[in-house]
C-alpha positions as a Markdown table, in Angstrom:
| # | Residue | x | y | z |
|---|---|---|---|---|
| 1 | Unk | 47.3 | -101.9 | -74.6 |
| 2 | Unk | 49.9 | -103.4 | -72.3 |
| 3 | Unk | 53.1 | -104.7 | -73.8 |
| 4 | Unk | 52.0 | -103.9 | -77.3 |
| 5 | Unk | 54.2 | -105.1 | -80.1 |
| 6 | Unk | 53.4 | -104.2 | -83.7 |
| 7 | Unk | 53.5 | -106.9 | -86.3 |
| 8 | Unk | 55.8 | -104.7 | -88.4 |
| 9 | Unk | 58.5 | -105.4 | -85.9 |
| 10 | Unk | 58.8 | -108.7 | -87.7 |
| 11 | Unk | 60.0 | -107.0 | -90.8 |
| 12 | Unk | 63.7 | -107.4 | -91.7 |
| 13 | Unk | 66.0 | -104.9 | -89.9 |
| 14 | Unk | 63.4 | -103.7 | -87.5 |
| 15 | Unk | 64.7 | -102.2 | -84.3 |
| 16 | Unk | 62.2 | -101.4 | -81.6 |
| 17 | Unk | 61.9 | -97.8 | -80.3 |
| 18 | Unk | 62.3 | -96.8 | -76.7 |
| 19 | Unk | 59.7 | -94.8 | -74.6 |
| 20 | Unk | 57.4 | -93.3 | -75.4 |
| 21 | Unk | 57.3 | -95.2 | -78.6 |
| 22 | Unk | 57.9 | -98.8 | -77.5 |
| 23 | Unk | 56.0 | -101.3 | -79.5 |
| 24 | Unk | 56.8 | -99.9 | -82.9 |
| 25 | Unk | 60.1 | -99.6 | -84.9 |
| 26 | Unk | 62.6 | -96.9 | -84.4 |
| 27 | Unk | 64.0 | -97.8 | -87.8 |
| 28 | Unk | 64.4 | -100.7 | -90.2 |
| 29 | Unk | 68.1 | -100.6 | -90.6 |
| 30 | Unk | 68.8 | -97.3 | -92.4 |
| 31 | Unk | 67.2 | -94.3 | -90.6 |
| 32 | Unk | 68.5 | -91.7 | -93.0 |
| 33 | Unk | 67.3 | -93.5 | -96.1 |
| 34 | Unk | 63.9 | -93.9 | -94.4 |
| 35 | Unk | 63.9 | -90.2 | -93.6 |
| 36 | Unk | 64.8 | -89.2 | -97.2 |
| 37 | Unk | 62.0 | -91.4 | -98.5 |
| 38 | Unk | 59.5 | -89.8 | -96.3 |
| 39 | Unk | 60.7 | -86.3 | -97.2 |
| 40 | Unk | 60.3 | -87.3 | -100.9 |
| 41 | Unk | 56.7 | -88.4 | -100.4 |
| 42 | Unk | 57.2 | -92.2 | -100.1 |
| 43 | Unk | 56.8 | -94.7 | -97.3 |
| 44 | Unk | 54.7 | -95.0 | -94.2 |
| 45 | Unk | 55.3 | -94.8 | -90.5 |
| 46 | Unk | 53.7 | -97.3 | -88.1 |
| 47 | Unk | 52.0 | -95.3 | -85.3 |
| 48 | Unk | 49.9 | -98.3 | -84.1 |
| 49 | Unk | 51.1 | -97.8 | -80.5 |
| 50 | Unk | 49.0 | -94.7 | -80.3 |
| 51 | Unk | 45.5 | -94.7 | -78.7 |
| 52 | Unk | 42.3 | -94.4 | -80.8 |
| 53 | Unk | 39.1 | -92.9 | -79.4 |
| 54 | Unk | 35.8 | -92.7 | -81.2 |
| 55 | Unk | 32.9 | -90.4 | -80.3 |
| 56 | Unk | 29.6 | -91.1 | -82.0 |
| 57 | Unk | 26.0 | -89.9 | -81.6 |
| 58 | Unk | 23.9 | -87.0 | -83.0 |
| 59 | Unk | 25.2 | -84.5 | -80.4 |
| 60 | Unk | 28.9 | -85.3 | -80.8 |
| 61 | Unk | 30.0 | -82.1 | -82.6 |
| 62 | Unk | 28.1 | -79.6 | -80.4 |
| 63 | Unk | 29.1 | -81.6 | -77.3 |
| 64 | Unk | 32.8 | -81.7 | -78.2 |
| 65 | Unk | 32.7 | -78.1 | -79.1 |
| 66 | Unk | 32.1 | -77.3 | -75.5 |
| 67 | Unk | 34.9 | -79.4 | -74.2 |
| 68 | Unk | 37.8 | -78.9 | -76.7 |
| 69 | Unk | 39.9 | -75.9 | -77.5 |
| 70 | Unk | 39.0 | -76.2 | -81.2 |
| 71 | Unk | 36.0 | -75.0 | -83.2 |
| 72 | Unk | 34.3 | -78.3 | -84.2 |
| 73 | Unk | 30.6 | -77.5 | -84.0 |
| 74 | Unk | 30.3 | -77.1 | -87.8 |
| 75 | Unk | 33.3 | -79.2 | -88.8 |
| 76 | Unk | 32.7 | -80.8 | -92.2 |
| 77 | Unk | 33.1 | -84.6 | -92.6 |
| 78 | Unk | 36.6 | -85.7 | -93.5 |
| 79 | Unk | 38.2 | -82.4 | -92.7 |
| 80 | Unk | 41.0 | -83.1 | -90.2 |
| 81 | Unk | 41.7 | -81.0 | -87.1 |
| 82 | Unk | 43.6 | -81.0 | -83.8 |
| 83 | Unk | 42.5 | -80.0 | -80.4 |
| 84 | Unk | 43.4 | -79.9 | -76.7 |
| 85 | Unk | 41.8 | -80.6 | -73.4 |
| 86 | Unk | 42.8 | -78.1 | -70.8 |
| 87 | Unk | 42.5 | -78.1 | -67.0 |
| 88 | Unk | 40.7 | -75.3 | -65.2 |
| 89 | Unk | 43.9 | -73.3 | -65.1 |
| 90 | Unk | 44.5 | -73.6 | -68.9 |
| 91 | Unk | 47.2 | -76.2 | -68.7 |
| 92 | Unk | 47.3 | -78.9 | -71.3 |
| 93 | Unk | 46.1 | -82.3 | -70.3 |
| 94 | Unk | 45.4 | -84.0 | -73.7 |
| 95 | Unk | 46.3 | -83.4 | -77.3 |
| 96 | Unk | 43.9 | -84.9 | -79.9 |
| 97 | Unk | 44.3 | -85.4 | -83.7 |
| 98 | Unk | 41.1 | -86.3 | -85.4 |
| 99 | Unk | 38.6 | -86.3 | -88.2 |
| 100 | Unk | 34.8 | -86.8 | -88.3 |
| 101 | Unk | 33.5 | -89.3 | -90.9 |
| 102 | Unk | 29.9 | -88.0 | -90.8 |
| 103 | Unk | 28.8 | -90.5 | -88.2 |
| 104 | Unk | 31.6 | -90.4 | -85.6 |
| 105 | Unk | 34.6 | -88.4 | -84.6 |
| 106 | Unk | 37.8 | -90.3 | -84.5 |
| 107 | Unk | 40.9 | -89.2 | -82.5 |
| 108 | Unk | 44.3 | -90.6 | -82.1 |
| 109 | Unk | 46.3 | -89.7 | -78.9 |
| 110 | Unk | 49.6 | -90.3 | -77.2 |
| 111 | Unk | 50.3 | -93.8 | -75.9 |
| 112 | Unk | 49.1 | -94.3 | -72.4 |
| 113 | Unk | 46.7 | -91.3 | -72.4 |
| 114 | Unk | 43.6 | -93.0 | -73.9 |
| 115 | Unk | 42.0 | -94.2 | -70.7 |
| 116 | Unk | 42.4 | -90.8 | -69.1 |
| 117 | Unk | 40.8 | -89.0 | -72.1 |
| 118 | Unk | 38.0 | -91.5 | -72.4 |
| 119 | Unk | 37.3 | -91.3 | -68.7 |
| 120 | Unk | 37.1 | -87.5 | -68.8 |
| 121 | Unk | 34.8 | -87.5 | -71.8 |
| 122 | Unk | 32.5 | -90.1 | -70.2 |
| 123 | Unk | 32.3 | -87.9 | -67.1 |
| 124 | Unk | 31.1 | -85.0 | -69.2 |
| 125 | Unk | 28.3 | -86.8 | -71.1 |
| 126 | Unk | 25.4 | -85.9 | -68.8 |
| 127 | Unk | 22.2 | -85.9 | -71.1 |
| 128 | Unk | 24.1 | -85.5 | -74.4 |
| 129 | Unk | 23.4 | -88.1 | -77.0 |
| 130 | Unk | 27.0 | -89.3 | -77.5 |
| 131 | Unk | 28.9 | -92.5 | -77.1 |
| 132 | Unk | 32.6 | -92.6 | -76.2 |
| 133 | Unk | 34.6 | -95.7 | -77.1 |
| 134 | Unk | 38.3 | -96.6 | -76.7 |
| 135 | Unk | 38.8 | -98.6 | -79.9 |
| 136 | Unk | 42.6 | -98.9 | -79.7 |
| 137 | Unk | 42.4 | -102.7 | -79.6 |
| 138 | Unk | 40.6 | -102.7 | -83.0 |
| 139 | Unk | 42.1 | -99.7 | -84.9 |
| 140 | Unk | 45.6 | -98.5 | -85.6 |
| 141 | Unk | 47.1 | -95.3 | -87.1 |
| 142 | Unk | 49.6 | -95.1 | -89.9 |
| 143 | Unk | 51.2 | -91.8 | -91.1 |
| 144 | Unk | 52.1 | -91.2 | -94.7 |
| 145 | Unk | 53.7 | -88.2 | -96.4 |
| 146 | Unk | 50.7 | -87.8 | -98.7 |
| 147 | Unk | 48.4 | -84.8 | -98.7 |
| 148 | Unk | 45.3 | -86.6 | -100.0 |
| 149 | Unk | 42.8 | -89.0 | -98.4 |
| 150 | Unk | 43.6 | -92.7 | -98.4 |
| 151 | Unk | 41.4 | -94.8 | -100.7 |
| 152 | Unk | 38.9 | -96.8 | -98.6 |
| 153 | Unk | 40.1 | -95.5 | -95.2 |
| 154 | Unk | 39.3 | -92.6 | -92.9 |
| 155 | Unk | 42.2 | -90.1 | -93.1 |
| 156 | Unk | 43.1 | -86.9 | -91.3 |
| 157 | Unk | 44.9 | -84.9 | -93.9 |
| 158 | Unk | 47.3 | -82.0 | -93.1 |
| 159 | Unk | 49.8 | -80.0 | -95.1 |
| 160 | Unk | 52.5 | -82.5 | -94.1 |
| 161 | Unk | 50.8 | -85.8 | -94.7 |
| 162 | Unk | 47.9 | -87.9 | -93.6 |
| 163 | Unk | 47.0 | -90.0 | -90.5 |
| 164 | Unk | 45.2 | -93.2 | -91.7 |
| 165 | Unk | 42.8 | -95.0 | -89.3 |
| 166 | Unk | 42.6 | -98.7 | -90.3 |
| 167 | Unk | 41.6 | -102.0 | -88.7 |
| 168 | Unk | 44.5 | -103.6 | -86.9 |
| 169 | Unk | 44.0 | -106.7 | -88.8 |
| 170 | Unk | 44.9 | -104.8 | -92.0 |
| 171 | Unk | 48.0 | -103.0 | -90.6 |
| 172 | Unk | 50.7 | -105.4 | -91.9 |
| 173 | Unk | 49.1 | -105.7 | -95.4 |
| 174 | Unk | 48.6 | -101.9 | -95.7 |
| 175 | Unk | 52.2 | -100.9 | -95.0 |
| 176 | Unk | 54.5 | -101.9 | -97.9 |
| 177 | Unk | 57.6 | -99.7 | -97.4 |
| 178 | Unk | 57.8 | -98.9 | -93.6 |
| 179 | Unk | 59.9 | -96.1 | -92.1 |
| 180 | Unk | 60.6 | -95.9 | -88.4 |
| 181 | Unk | 59.6 | -93.3 | -85.8 |
| 182 | Unk | 63.2 | -91.9 | -85.8 |
| 183 | Unk | 62.6 | -90.6 | -89.3 |
| 184 | Unk | 59.1 | -89.4 | -88.4 |
| 185 | Unk | 60.4 | -87.5 | -85.3 |
| 186 | Unk | 63.1 | -85.8 | -87.3 |
| 187 | Unk | 60.6 | -84.4 | -89.7 |
| 188 | Unk | 58.3 | -83.4 | -86.8 |
| 189 | Unk | 61.0 | -81.5 | -85.1 |
| 190 | Unk | 61.9 | -79.8 | -88.4 |
| 191 | Unk | 58.3 | -78.7 | -88.7 |
| 192 | Unk | 58.3 | -77.3 | -85.2 |
| 193 | Unk | 55.4 | -79.5 | -84.0 |
| 194 | Unk | 55.3 | -80.0 | -80.3 |
| 195 | Unk | 54.4 | -83.4 | -78.8 |
| 196 | Unk | 52.5 | -83.9 | -75.6 |
| 197 | Unk | 54.7 | -85.3 | -72.9 |
| 198 | Unk | 57.9 | -84.4 | -74.7 |
| 199 | Unk | 57.7 | -80.6 | -75.3 |
| 200 | Unk | 55.0 | -80.3 | -72.6 |
| 201 | Unk | 54.9 | -80.9 | -68.8 |
| 202 | Unk | 52.2 | -80.4 | -66.1 |
| 203 | Unk | 52.5 | -76.6 | -66.3 |
| 204 | Unk | 52.4 | -76.1 | -70.1 |
| 205 | Unk | 49.8 | -73.7 | -71.5 |
| 206 | Unk | 49.1 | -73.6 | -75.3 |
| 207 | Unk | 50.8 | -70.3 | -76.0 |
| 208 | Unk | 54.2 | -71.7 | -74.9 |
| 209 | Unk | 54.5 | -74.3 | -77.5 |
| 210 | Unk | 52.8 | -72.7 | -80.5 |
| 211 | Unk | 49.4 | -74.5 | -80.3 |
| 212 | Unk | 47.4 | -71.2 | -80.7 |
| 213 | Unk | 45.8 | -71.2 | -84.1 |
| 214 | Unk | 46.6 | -74.9 | -84.8 |
| 215 | Unk | 44.9 | -76.6 | -81.9 |
| 216 | Unk | 43.2 | -73.6 | -80.2 |
| 217 | Unk | 40.5 | -71.5 | -81.8 |
| 218 | Unk | 40.3 | -68.0 | -80.3 |
| 219 | Unk | 36.8 | -67.2 | -81.5 |
| 220 | Unk | 34.5 | -69.8 | -79.9 |
| 221 | Unk | 32.4 | -70.4 | -76.8 |
| 222 | Unk | 33.4 | -71.5 | -73.4 |
| 223 | Unk | 35.6 | -74.5 | -72.6 |
| 224 | Unk | 37.5 | -75.4 | -69.5 |
| 225 | Unk | 40.7 | -73.3 | -69.2 |
| 226 | Unk | 39.5 | -70.7 | -71.7 |
| 227 | Unk | 39.9 | -67.8 | -69.2 |
| 228 | Unk | 43.7 | -68.4 | -69.1 |
| 229 | Unk | 44.0 | -68.7 | -72.9 |
| 230 | Unk | 42.1 | -65.4 | -73.3 |
| 231 | Unk | 44.0 | -63.6 | -70.6 |
| 232 | Unk | 47.5 | -64.6 | -71.9 |
| 233 | Unk | 46.4 | -63.8 | -75.5 |
| 234 | Unk | 45.2 | -60.4 | -74.6 |
| 235 | Unk | 47.4 | -59.1 | -71.8 |
| 236 | Unk | 50.4 | -61.3 | -70.9 |
| 237 | Unk | 53.2 | -63.1 | -72.5 |
| 238 | Unk | 53.6 | -66.8 | -71.5 |
| 239 | Unk | 56.5 | -67.6 | -69.2 |
| 240 | Unk | 58.2 | -70.0 | -71.6 |
| 241 | Unk | 58.6 | -70.4 | -75.3 |
| 242 | Unk | 59.3 | -73.3 | -77.7 |
| 243 | Unk | 62.6 | -73.1 | -79.7 |
| 244 | Unk | 64.3 | -75.3 | -82.3 |
| 245 | Unk | 67.9 | -76.0 | -81.5 |
| 246 | Unk | 70.6 | -76.6 | -84.1 |
| 247 | Unk | 73.1 | -78.8 | -82.2 |
| 248 | Unk | 76.8 | -79.0 | -82.6 |
| 249 | Unk | 77.3 | -81.8 | -85.2 |
| 250 | Unk | 80.8 | -82.7 | -84.0 |
| 251 | Unk | 79.4 | -84.2 | -80.8 |
| 252 | Unk | 78.7 | -88.0 | -81.0 |
| 253 | Unk | 75.5 | -88.0 | -78.9 |
| 254 | Unk | 72.2 | -86.2 | -78.7 |
| 255 | Unk | 70.8 | -84.6 | -75.6 |
| 256 | Unk | 68.1 | -86.6 | -73.9 |
| 257 | Unk | 64.5 | -85.6 | -73.1 |
| 258 | Unk | 64.6 | -83.6 | -69.9 |
| 259 | Unk | 68.2 | -82.5 | -70.1 |
| 260 | Unk | 68.8 | -78.9 | -69.0 |
| 261 | Unk | 69.2 | -76.1 | -71.5 |
| 262 | Unk | 71.8 | -73.7 | -70.1 |
| 263 | Unk | 72.9 | -70.1 | -70.7 |
| 264 | Unk | 76.1 | -68.9 | -69.0 |
| 265 | Unk | 75.9 | -71.7 | -66.4 |
| 266 | Unk | 72.2 | -71.0 | -65.6 |
| 267 | Unk | 69.4 | -73.4 | -66.5 |
| 268 | Unk | 66.9 | -71.6 | -68.7 |
| 269 | Unk | 64.9 | -74.5 | -70.1 |
| 270 | Unk | 64.6 | -78.2 | -70.9 |
| 271 | Unk | 65.1 | -80.4 | -73.9 |
| 272 | Unk | 62.0 | -82.0 | -75.4 |
| 273 | Unk | 62.9 | -84.1 | -78.4 |
| 274 | Unk | 66.2 | -84.5 | -80.4 |
| 275 | Unk | 66.9 | -86.2 | -83.7 |
| 276 | Unk | 69.5 | -86.4 | -86.5 |
| 277 | Unk | 68.0 | -84.8 | -89.6 |
| 278 | Unk | 69.2 | -86.0 | -93.0 |
| 279 | Unk | 69.9 | -82.4 | -94.1 |
| 280 | Unk | 69.9 | -80.2 | -91.0 |
| 281 | Unk | 72.1 | -82.4 | -88.9 |
| 282 | Unk | 71.3 | -82.9 | -85.2 |
| 283 | Unk | 68.3 | -80.8 | -84.1 |
| 284 | Unk | 66.1 | -80.6 | -81.1 |
| 285 | Unk | 63.0 | -78.9 | -79.7 |
| 286 | Unk | 63.3 | -77.3 | -76.3 |
| 287 | Unk | 61.2 | -75.0 | -74.0 |
| 288 | Unk | 63.1 | -72.1 | -72.6 |
| 289 | Unk | 62.3 | -69.1 | -70.4 |
| 290 | Unk | 60.6 | -66.3 | -72.4 |
| 291 | Unk | 63.3 | -63.8 | -71.6 |
| 292 | Unk | 66.1 | -65.9 | -72.9 |
| 293 | Unk | 67.8 | -63.8 | -75.6 |
| 294 | Unk | 66.9 | -65.1 | -79.0 |
| 295 | Unk | 70.4 | -64.8 | -80.3 |
| 296 | Unk | 72.1 | -66.5 | -77.3 |
| 297 | Unk | 74.2 | -69.6 | -77.8 |
| 298 | Unk | 73.0 | -72.3 | -75.4 |
| 299 | Unk | 74.0 | -75.7 | -74.1 |
| 300 | Unk | 71.5 | -78.5 | -74.4 |
| 301 | Unk | 72.5 | -81.4 | -72.3 |
| 302 | Unk | 76.1 | -80.2 | -72.6 |
| 303 | Unk | 75.9 | -79.8 | -76.4 |
| 304 | Unk | 76.4 | -76.4 | -77.9 |
| 305 | Unk | 73.2 | -75.2 | -79.6 |
| 306 | Unk | 72.0 | -72.2 | -81.7 |
| 307 | Unk | 68.4 | -71.2 | -81.4 |
| 308 | Unk | 65.7 | -70.9 | -84.1 |
| 309 | Unk | 62.7 | -69.0 | -82.8 |
| 310 | Unk | 59.4 | -70.9 | -82.9 |
| 311 | Unk | 57.3 | -69.0 | -80.4 |
| 312 | Unk | 57.9 | -65.3 | -80.4 |
| 313 | Unk | 58.9 | -63.9 | -77.0 |
| 314 | Unk | 56.1 | -61.4 | -77.4 |
| 315 | Unk | 53.5 | -64.0 | -78.1 |
| 316 | Unk | 50.2 | -63.4 | -76.3 |
| 317 | Unk | 50.6 | -59.6 | -75.9 |
| 318 | Unk | 47.8 | -58.0 | -77.8 |
| 319 | Unk | 47.1 | -55.0 | -75.6 |
| 320 | Unk | 50.0 | -52.7 | -75.0 |
| 321 | Unk | 50.2 | -49.8 | -72.5 |
| 322 | Unk | 49.9 | -46.4 | -74.1 |
| 323 | Unk | 52.4 | -43.9 | -72.6 |
| 324 | Unk | 51.2 | -40.3 | -72.4 |
| 325 | Unk | 54.0 | -37.7 | -73.2 |
| 326 | Unk | 54.7 | -35.3 | -70.3 |
| 327 | Unk | 52.4 | -32.2 | -70.4 |
| 328 | Unk | 49.9 | -33.7 | -72.8 |
| 329 | Unk | 46.3 | -34.7 | -71.9 |
| 330 | Unk | 45.7 | -38.3 | -71.1 |
| 331 | Unk | 43.1 | -40.2 | -73.1 |
| 332 | Unk | 39.6 | -39.1 | -72.1 |
| 333 | Unk | 40.7 | -35.8 | -70.5 |
| 334 | Unk | 39.5 | -32.4 | -71.8 |
């Protein structure tokens, strides 16, 4: 949707967010109060700028199972999941957050990525009995810090909250106490959850940002990019790793997306997202080189930062070389 503007921006105090969240509110006048409400289990966040894709048809689960990184072939109705679409080299192209209602699989995706995802899915239909539809114009997403389904609406429920899919015409009536995306982003960063396009770039593989286990199932059939996932999981550590940064609270600004992360004057990574947390203070997610010492003090966009490990530097190493002591028989020798 070009130049989208949510009806909730008409609420008192609403201030529109900047890219990539234009079209919805950054806050409604008091970001910390909104954040505390969400942390306490109240309020709702308008994510209606995100894209919504629906896949229907009797073959949808077995078909999607072959395309996505997640095991969805026997996914139960109303059980939420997340998944990725990778390229042939195992690099992340799309991140999908969805739930099947028994008749169709519904996904929400990053703003601006809907057409690309729908186009890819259309190109892979062949003889499968599936229908792919971009329903962004008709359906919106709202996030609430509630871990139970929403009455009367399809919901993707996680241990942090629920994504509610609802008709756009009902958005304004559904949200009574809105909170802005600044509050939502602060809680996302606290939860160490990467976001496509912020903590990822064109080179990102799932291991680097902690998507193994949450969006990637390691015991399933073939999908595009699986060879890279399997190889890194078994033999090699990924070249980069996600960290959370605790930023110097005495500085009056946050680092921007894309700012360099430096160690002793050398660039070792890039800032993804930054926010002011109501309890933790200024925090950020960043991706740094794997061999960056975990206890090193860093500079993120010029702001002093201490690391909190999210992705272990040893991630992806499940086969280790066995060294044979001098003078002893090597394995298999007699």
